[in-house]
CHARMM internal coordinates of N, CA and C (Angstrom, degrees):
IC EDIT
DIST 1 N 1 CA 1.4901
DIST 1 CA 1 C 1.5143
ANGL 1 N 1 CA 1 C 109.73
DIST 1 C 2 N 1.2930
ANGL 1 CA 1 C 2 N 115.54
DIHE 1 N 1 CA 1 C 2 N 133.95
DIST 2 N 2 CA 1.4335
ANGL 1 C 2 N 2 CA 121.41
DIHE 1 CA 1 C 2 N 2 CA 178.29
DIST 2 CA 2 C 1.5144
ANGL 2 N 2 CA 2 C 110.91
DIHE 1 C 2 N 2 CA 2 C -110.85
DIST 2 C 3 N 1.3258
ANGL 2 CA 2 C 3 N 116.91
DIHE 2 N 2 CA 2 C 3 N 146.72
DIST 3 N 3 CA 1.4705
ANGL 2 C 3 N 3 CA 121.03
DIHE 2 CA 2 C 3 N 3 CA 179.17
DIST 3 CA 3 C 1.5128
ANGL 3 N 3 CA 3 C 105.04
DIHE 2 C 3 N 3 CA 3 C -145.03
DIST 3 C 4 N 1.3399
ANGL 3 CA 3 C 4 N 114.46
DIHE 3 N 3 CA 3 C 4 N 179.79
DIST 4 N 4 CA 1.4769
ANGL 3 C 4 N 4 CA 119.28
DIHE 3 CA 3 C 4 N 4 CA 179.18
DIST 4 CA 4 C 1.4911
ANGL 4 N 4 CA 4 C 109.37
DIHE 3 C 4 N 4 CA 4 C -124.00
DIST 4 C 5 N 1.3109
ANGL 4 CA 4 C 5 N 117.31
DIHE 4 N 4 CA 4 C 5 N 137.17
DIST 5 N 5 CA 1.4674
ANGL 4 C 5 N 5 CA 121.96
DIHE 4 CA 4 C 5 N 5 CA 178.21
DIST 5 CA 5 C 1.5282
ANGL 5 N 5 CA 5 C 109.53
DIHE 4 C 5 N 5 CA 5 C -63.29
DIST 5 C 6 N 1.3386
ANGL 5 CA 5 C 6 N 118.51
DIHE 5 N 5 CA 5 C 6 N 126.46
DIST 6 N 6 CA 1.4354
ANGL 5 C 6 N 6 CA 120.56
DIHE 5 CA 5 C 6 N 6 CA -179.30
DIST 6 CA 6 C 1.5357
ANGL 6 N 6 CA 6 C 114.54
DIHE 5 C 6 N 6 CA 6 C -68.86
DIST 6 C 7 N 1.3387
ANGL 6 CA 6 C 7 N 115.75
DIHE 6 N 6 CA 6 C 7 N -14.25
DIST 7 N 7 CA 1.4617
ANGL 6 C 7 N 7 CA 119.44
DIHE 6 CA 6 C 7 N 7 CA -179.53
DIST 7 CA 7 C 1.5395
ANGL 7 N 7 CA 7 C 112.59
DIHE 6 C 7 N 7 CA 7 C -88.60
DIST 7 C 8 N 1.3179
ANGL 7 CA 7 C 8 N 115.49
DIHE 7 N 7 CA 7 C 8 N -50.44
DIST 8 N 8 CA 1.4420
ANGL 7 C 8 N 8 CA 119.49
DIHE 7 CA 7 C 8 N 8 CA -174.75
DIST 8 CA 8 C 1.5452
ANGL 8 N 8 CA 8 C 112.95
DIHE 7 C 8 N 8 CA 8 C -118.32
DIST 8 C 9 N 1.3212
ANGL 8 CA 8 C 9 N 117.98
DIHE 8 N 8 CA 8 C 9 N -3.24
DIST 9 N 9 CA 1.4501
ANGL 8 C 9 N 9 CA 124.25
DIHE 8 CA 8 C 9 N 9 CA 179.20
DIST 9 CA 9 C 1.5292
ANGL 9 N 9 CA 9 C 114.67
DIHE 8 C 9 N 9 CA 9 C 64.21
DIST 9 C 10 N 1.3235
ANGL 9 CA 9 C 10 N 115.83
DIHE 9 N 9 CA 9 C 10 N 23.51
DIST 10 N 10 CA 1.4556
ANGL 9 C 10 N 10 CA 118.58
DIHE 9 CA 9 C 10 N 10 CA 174.09
DIST 10 CA 10 C 1.4988
ANGL 10 N 10 CA 10 C 109.47
DIHE 9 C 10 N 10 CA 10 C -74.31
DIST 10 C 11 N 1.3360
ANGL 10 CA 10 C 11 N 117.70
DIHE 10 N 10 CA 10 C 11 N 148.73
DIST 11 N 11 CA 1.4422
ANGL 10 C 11 N 11 CA 120.93
DIHE 10 CA 10 C 11 N 11 CA 177.37
DIST 11 CA 11 C 1.5123
ANGL 11 N 11 CA 11 C 110.43
DIHE 10 C 11 N 11 CA 11 C -72.30
DIST 11 C 12 N 1.3245
ANGL 11 CA 11 C 12 N 115.52
DIHE 11 N 11 CA 11 C 12 N 132.83
DIST 12 N 12 CA 1.4295
ANGL 11 C 12 N 12 CA 121.14
DIHE 11 CA 11 C 12 N 12 CA -179.86
DIST 12 CA 12 C 1.5639
ANGL 12 N 12 CA 12 C 109.92
DIHE 11 C 12 N 12 CA 12 C -125.10
DIST 12 C 13 N 1.3275
ANGL 12 CA 12 C 13 N 114.75
DIHE 12 N 12 CA 12 C 13 N 149.17
DIST 13 N 13 CA 1.4675
ANGL 12 C 13 N 13 CA 119.21
DIHE 12 CA 12 C 13 N 13 CA 173.94
DIST 13 CA 13 C 1.4968
ANGL 13 N 13 CA 13 C 106.02
DIHE 12 C 13 N 13 CA 13 C -105.39
DIST 13 C 14 N 1.3396
ANGL 13 CA 13 C 14 N 117.44
DIHE 13 N 13 CA 13 C 14 N 109.29
DIST 14 N 14 CA 1.4542
ANGL 13 C 14 N 14 CA 121.68
DIHE 13 CA 13 C 14 N 14 CA -169.65
DIST 14 CA 14 C 1.5124
ANGL 14 N 14 CA 14 C 113.70
DIHE 13 C 14 N 14 CA 14 C -104.38
DIST 14 C 15 N 1.3113
ANGL 14 CA 14 C 15 N 116.68
DIHE 14 N 14 CA 14 C 15 N 42.76
DIST 15 N 15 CA 1.4776
ANGL 14 C 15 N 15 CA 118.02
DIHE 14 CA 14 C 15 N 15 CA 176.91
DIST 15 CA 15 C 1.5169
ANGL 15 N 15 CA 15 C 112.63
DIHE 14 C 15 N 15 CA 15 C -65.23
DIST 15 C 16 N 1.3471
ANGL 15 CA 15 C 16 N 115.97
DIHE 15 N 15 CA 15 C 16 N -33.38
DIST 16 N 16 CA 1.4485
ANGL 15 C 16 N 16 CA 119.52
DIHE 15 CA 15 C 16 N 16 CA 176.91
DIST 16 CA 16 C 1.5128
ANGL 16 N 16 CA 16 C 113.60
DIHE 15 C 16 N 16 CA 16 C -67.19
DIST 16 C 17 N 1.2921
ANGL 16 CA 16 C 17 N 116.78
DIHE 16 N 16 CA 16 C 17 N -31.82
DIST 17 N 17 CA 1.4710
ANGL 16 C 17 N 17 CA 123.73
DIHE 16 CA 16 C 17 N 17 CA -178.36
DIST 17 CA 17 C 1.5331
ANGL 17 N 17 CA 17 C 106.79
DIHE 16 C 17 N 17 CA 17 C -65.92
DIST 17 C 18 N 1.3174
ANGL 17 CA 17 C 18 N 119.23
DIHE 17 N 17 CA 17 C 18 N -35.07
DIST 18 N 18 CA 1.4469
ANGL 17 C 18 N 18 CA 121.72
DIHE 17 CA 17 C 18 N 18 CA -179.95
DIST 18 CA 18 C 1.5163
ANGL 18 N 18 CA 18 C 111.59
DIHE 17 C 18 N 18 CA 18 C -65.90
DIST 18 C 19 N 1.3729
ANGL 18 CA 18 C 19 N 116.67
DIHE 18 N 18 CA 18 C 19 N -24.91
DIST 19 N 19 CA 1.4334
ANGL 18 C 19 N 19 CA 120.62
DIHE 18 CA 18 C 19 N 19 CA 176.67
DIST 19 CA 19 C 1.5219
ANGL 19 N 19 CA 19 C 112.83
DIHE 18 C 19 N 19 CA 19 C -88.80
DIST 19 C 20 N 1.3326
ANGL 19 CA 19 C 20 N 115.04
DIHE 19 N 19 CA 19 C 20 N 2.90
DIST 20 N 20 CA 1.4448
ANGL 19 C 20 N 20 CA 119.37
DIHE 19 CA 19 C 20 N 20 CA 179.11
DIST 20 CA 20 C 1.5189
ANGL 20 N 20 CA 20 C 114.11
DIHE 19 C 20 N 20 CA 20 C 88.10
DIST 20 C 21 N 1.3379
ANGL 20 CA 20 C 21 N 116.18
DIHE 20 N 20 CA 20 C 21 N 12.07
DIST 21 N 21 CA 1.4554
ANGL 20 C 21 N 21 CA 119.88
DIHE 20 CA 20 C 21 N 21 CA 179.62
DIST 21 CA 21 C 1.5110
ANGL 21 N 21 CA 21 C 108.59
DIHE 20 C 21 N 21 CA 21 C -93.19
DIST 21 C 22 N 1.3229
ANGL 21 CA 21 C 22 N 114.85
DIHE 21 N 21 CA 21 C 22 N 151.78
DIST 22 N 22 CA 1.4570
ANGL 21 C 22 N 22 CA 120.51
DIHE 21 CA 21 C 22 N 22 CA 179.94
DIST 22 CA 22 C 1.5099
ANGL 22 N 22 CA 22 C 110.12
DIHE 21 C 22 N 22 CA 22 C -97.91
DIST 22 C 23 N 1.3090
ANGL 22 CA 22 C 23 N 117.57
DIHE 22 N 22 CA 22 C 23 N 126.42
DIST 23 N 23 CA 1.4821
ANGL 22 C 23 N 23 CA 120.31
DIHE 22 CA 22 C 23 N 23 CA 174.97
DIST 23 CA 23 C 1.5095
ANGL 23 N 23 CA 23 C 109.00
DIHE 22 C 23 N 23 CA 23 C -121.68
DIST 23 C 24 N 1.3030
ANGL 23 CA 23 C 24 N 115.95
DIHE 23 N 23 CA 23 C 24 N 160.91
DIST 24 N 24 CA 1.4837
ANGL 23 C 24 N 24 CA 119.56
DIHE 23 CA 23 C 24 N 24 CA 178.43
DIST 24 CA 24 C 1.5007
ANGL 24 N 24 CA 24 C 109.48
DIHE 23 C 24 N 24 CA 24 C -114.34
DIST 24 C 25 N 1.2780
ANGL 24 CA 24 C 25 N 114.98
DIHE 24 N 24 CA 24 C 25 N 151.95
DIST 25 N 25 CA 1.4590
ANGL 24 C 25 N 25 CA 121.67
DIHE 24 CA 24 C 25 N 25 CA -179.08
DIST 25 CA 25 C 1.5035
ANGL 25 N 25 CA 25 C 108.97
DIHE 24 C 25 N 25 CA 25 C -68.96
DIST 25 C 26 N 1.3627
ANGL 25 CA 25 C 26 N 117.40
DIHE 25 N 25 CA 25 C 26 N 128.07
DIST 26 N 26 CA 1.4737
ANGL 25 C 26 N 26 CA 121.77
DIHE 25 CA 25 C 26 N 26 CA -177.73
DIST 26 CA 26 C 1.5521
ANGL 26 N 26 CA 26 C 111.97
DIHE 25 C 26 N 26 CA 26 C -68.29
DIST 26 C 27 N 1.3368
ANGL 26 CA 26 C 27 N 116.76
DIHE 26 N 26 CA 26 C 27 N -18.24
DIST 27 N 27 CA 1.4089
ANGL 26 C 27 N 27 CA 119.51
DIHE 26 CA 26 C 27 N 27 CA -177.45
DIST 27 CA 27 C 1.5250
ANGL 27 N 27 CA 27 C 113.68
DIHE 26 C 27 N 27 CA 27 C -87.25
DIST 27 C 28 N 1.3655
ANGL 27 CA 27 C 28 N 117.37
DIHE 27 N 27 CA 27 C 28 N -45.26
DIST 28 N 28 CA 1.4375
ANGL 27 C 28 N 28 CA 121.95
DIHE 27 CA 27 C 28 N 28 CA -174.43
DIST 28 CA 28 C 1.5087
ANGL 28 N 28 CA 28 C 114.77
DIHE 27 C 28 N 28 CA 28 C -122.30
DIST 28 C 29 N 1.3685
ANGL 28 CA 28 C 29 N 116.49
DIHE 28 N 28 CA 28 C 29 N -10.01
DIST 29 N 29 CA 1.4287
ANGL 28 C 29 N 29 CA 120.29
DIHE 28 CA 28 C 29 N 29 CA 178.04
DIST 29 CA 29 C 1.4955
ANGL 29 N 29 CA 29 C 115.69
DIHE 28 C 29 N 29 CA 29 C 81.07
DIST 29 C 30 N 1.3193
ANGL 29 CA 29 C 30 N 118.41
DIHE 29 N 29 CA 29 C 30 N 5.44
DIST 30 N 30 CA 1.4342
ANGL 29 C 30 N 30 CA 122.31
DIHE 29 CA 29 C 30 N 30 CA 179.70
DIST 30 CA 30 C 1.5405
ANGL 30 N 30 CA 30 C 110.96
DIHE 29 C 30 N 30 CA 30 C -72.11
END
COOR INIT
IC SEED 1 N 1 CA 1 C
IC BUILD
């Protein structure tokens, strides 16, 4: 699953988020 960072709009792969894990954006750290 792909999503976009709400802070910098970088493309993120949020497979970990689906498992309930918290990840940070590699571009801006949000």
